[in-house]
N, C-alpha and C positions, 0 to 999 in steps of 0.2 A: 534564458531570459524570458521566454514565453511563460514558463511556470511562475516566475516571480511576478509578472504582470497579472496572471490569473489570480494569484493569492491576494493581490491588492484590489481586485475588482469588487467594488461595493455592491454591484447588482447581483452577484452570485456568491452570497456569503453564508448561506445556511449549511448545516451539516449534510442535508440531503444533496444539495448542489455539490458539495465536496466529495461525497460518496460517488455521485454520478461522474464527476471529473476523474476521480481516481480509477473508476471502472473503465471509462473510455481510454485512459492512458494505458491501463493494463491490457486491454484488448489489442491496442495498437502495438505495444511493446512485444507482447508474446507472439503476435502474428508475424512481426518483423524477424523474430528469432525461431520461427517454426515450432512453437510450443503451444499445445492445445490448452484452452481455458475452460474450466467447469466453474461457472459463476452462480452464486445464490445470494440474493438480497431479500431479506425477510423482515417483517415487523412493521409496526405503525410508526414511521419516522416523524418525530416532532419538527416543528418549524423553529429549530434551535439555531440562533445566529452564532457564527464563529468569527473571531477576529483574524486578521491576516496571518499572524504568527501561528495560530492554531491550525488554520487551513494548510499553510505551508508545511508545518511539522507533520501533519497527517499524510500529506502527499509524499513528503520525503521518506517517511517510514515505508510506505508502499513501494516507492521507487527503489529504495535500498534492498528490500526483500526480493523484489523481482530481479535486481542486478545480481544478488547472491545466488538465486536459482540459476540464472543464466551462466554465471561465472564458475560456480562450484558444483552444482547438482547433477549436471548432465541429464536433466529431466526432459520428459516428453509431454507431461501434463502438469498443470498447476490448477489446484482447486482453491478458489477464493470465496469465502463466505462472510458476508456482512449481515449482522443481525442487530435489531434494536429491541431491547426488553429491559426497560428501566436503566438503560445505558447502552453504549455501543460495544459490540464484540466484532472483531475482525480476525479471521483465521486465514492464513495463507500457507498451503501445504503443497508439496510436490512429490512426484514419484521417482525422484532422483536417488543418487547414491549417498547423499549426506556428506558430512565432514568426518574425516578420519579421527580428528581430535581437535578440540577448541584451541589447544596450544599451538597447533600447526599453522594457524592463520592469525597473524598478529595485526590485522587491519583494524580500523576504527569503526567499521560499519555497524556491528552489533551494539557496541557501546553507545554510538550516536543514536541508534534507534531507541535504546532504553532511555536515554536522556530526553529525547523528544517526547516520548510517551509520558514520562514523569511530569513534564511541564504541562 
């Protein structure tokens, strides 16, 4: 519920605010699960407004990626890189074991992430 209220907050609606929120969430989530975070945020971030759906979708992609790391990867470190250079790049990597095969995991997480990014 807290995240839904955040996504609708008209005071914090820029891309940079969204990156900051996602970064704070990531720190908290990984600390709670005893996973180390290596974070990099680079670039000259524009004052680009996002609508509530865009902010929510970006947050949910980050949240799903972190959930997948915690649930499947058995990782001890996550590397998150946000970069702005004529567009936003986000890379989330871990030092875990990965998935044995994509067909072994019939969940909707990855397809939901792809759909959110497309929109």
